[in-house]
N, C-alpha and C positions, 0 to 999 in steps of 0.2 A: 375481572379481580376474581382471584380463588382465595381459600382462607389461608391463614398465616402460615398452617400447617403443610399445605400442600405447594404453596407457593415457594417455599423454600427446602423442597424435599431433596433436591439433587444439592445443596450445600449441606444439610444434616447427613446424608448421607456420604457426601466426602471427608467430612470434618469426622466422622466415625471411623471410613476407612483407615484415612490417614492415622488416628489416635491406636487403632488395632495395629498398623504396620509396625507403628512405633514400639510398642509392647512387644509382639514377635522378634521384630530386630536385635531388640534387649536382650531378650534370652538368647537369640542365636548367637548374636556375639558374646554373650559369656559363656558359650559353650564352646565357641570357637577360639578361645583364650583371648579375646579382647574385651577392650574397656564396656561395658553395657551401655555405657550415655555414648559413645561413638554408634553404636548399633542404631540407637533411637535415634541419632542426629541424621544418620546416612538414610533410614528407613522415613523418615520425615521428607525427604526430598523423592525418595525411590520406591515409596508405597512398598506394596508384597513384593516386589523385585529387588528390593535390596535383602531382606532375610532368604530369599531364593537366592540370590547372587553370592551374599555370605555362606549359605550353607553348602554350595556346589564349589566354593573357592578353598585352598589350602588354608590349615590353621595360621590364624593370624599370630605373627610375630612383635604385636604392640609392647608386651610388656617386655620384652626383651630388647627395649629401644631401639626398633628398626626404623628405618625411615621410610620404607616402601607405601604406597598407596594399597590399602585394604578395603574393599574388596577388589580387587585389580580390574574388574569389567564396572567398577560403578558409576561412571559417567553414561554406559549404555541401560544403565538399570533406570537412570533419572529420566530420560530419555523414555523410554518404554513407559516408563510412569505417566509423564506429562502427556503424553501421545495419549493414553487408556483415559486418563482423568478428563482431558478435552472431548474425546469421543464422548463420553458417558455424560458428562456434562450436557454437550450440544442435541444428545439424543433424548434428555429428561428436560 
């Protein structure tokens, strides 16, 4: 058994990664004329792929009461993030 700091290193990195992704996602969503909280929620599940896919997608129409899903490739971002975090936690 290692010390408590190194034993949970992967968990600390994953939580930090998620929080940073959420902050960036909120900023990107606000700049793309969407609600910042929506960007935070997307990035919580999609990690850094969320802000990336939001930045590459067209400007959101959420403030115009549009019902479409934004970003359009959000499910793919979540799948990529789950794979990335799983591989990272397996290696660490």
